[in-house]
C-alpha positions in Angstrom: -6.1 13.2 -12.2 -5.6 16.4 -10.0 -3.6 15.8 -7.1 -5.6 17.5 -4.7 -8.7 15.1 -5.5 -6.3 12.3 -4.6 -5.2 13.5 -1.4 -9.0 14.2 -0.7 -9.7 10.4 -1.4 -9.9 8.0 1.6 -7.5 5.0 1.8 -10.7 2.6 1.0 -11.5 4.9 -2.0 -7.9 5.1 -2.9 -7.9 1.1 -3.3 -11.2 1.1 -5.1 -9.5 3.3 -7.6 -6.5 1.3 -7.8 -8.7 -1.6 -8.9 -11.4 -0.2 -11.1 -8.5 1.8 -12.9 -5.2 0.1 -12.6 -4.0 3.6 -12.7 -0.4 4.2 -11.8 -1.0 7.4 -10.4 -3.5 6.1 -7.7 -0.7 3.6 -6.8 1.6 6.1 -6.2 -0.7 8.1 -3.9 -1.1 4.7 -2.0 2.8 4.2 -2.0 3.0 8.0 -0.8 0.6 7.2 2.3 2.0 3.8 3.3 5.6 3.2 2.2 7.0 4.9 5.8 4.8 2.7 7.6 5.9 -0.6 5.5 9.1 0.6 6.1 8.7 1.0 9.7 7.8 -2.2 10.2 10.4 -4.3 8.0 13.5 -2.3 10.0 11.5 -3.3 13.3 11.4 -6.9 11.8 15.1 -7.0 10.5 17.2 -3.8 12.2 19.0 -3.3 8.9 18.1 -0.6 6.6 18.9 -1.9 3.1 16.8 -5.1 4.3 13.8 -3.0 5.2 13.7 -1.0 2.2 14.0 -4.4 0.0 11.3 -5.8 2.1 9.1 -3.1 1.9 9.5 -2.6 -1.9 8.5 -6.4 -2.4 5.7 -5.8 -0.4 4.3 -2.9 -2.7 4.9 -5.5 -5.7 3.0 -8.2 -4.1 0.4 -6.3 -3.1 -0.2 -4.2 -7.0 0.1 -7.9 -8.4 -2.7 -9.3 -5.7 -4.7 -6.1 -5.1 -7.6 -6.9 -7.2 -8.3 -10.4 -5.3 -8.0 -8.7 -2.0 -9.5 -5.4 -2.4 -12.6 -6.7 -0.1 -10.5 -8.1 2.6 -8.0 -5.0 3.2 -9.0 -2.8 6.2 -7.9 0.8 7.0 -7.9 2.0 10.5 -6.4 5.0 12.2 -3.8 5.5 9.3 -2.8 1.7 9.7 -3.6 -0.5 7.0 -4.1 -4.1 7.7 -3.6 -6.5 5.3 -4.3 -10.4 5.2 -0.9 -12.8 4.5 0.1 -11.6 0.8 3.0 -14.0 0.8 2.0 -17.5 0.5 
């Protein structure tokens, strides 16, 4: 898919496309949009750069695995993603 088309998708549409196609292109775009947000939240929690990187990467791995069942509970507001607890 063209890069500019990916950039124009809303966050919710992007998640829909990830679930529908299981495409790495869509998930890469999702990662690009939210990796800094996740990293910053993890860093605030642990105050260690390496640990924050590991934690945020773990979040993306678990999210990718569990995205299909979670698709109806994800909520995007003002550039932030609100996720249900995925580490249970």
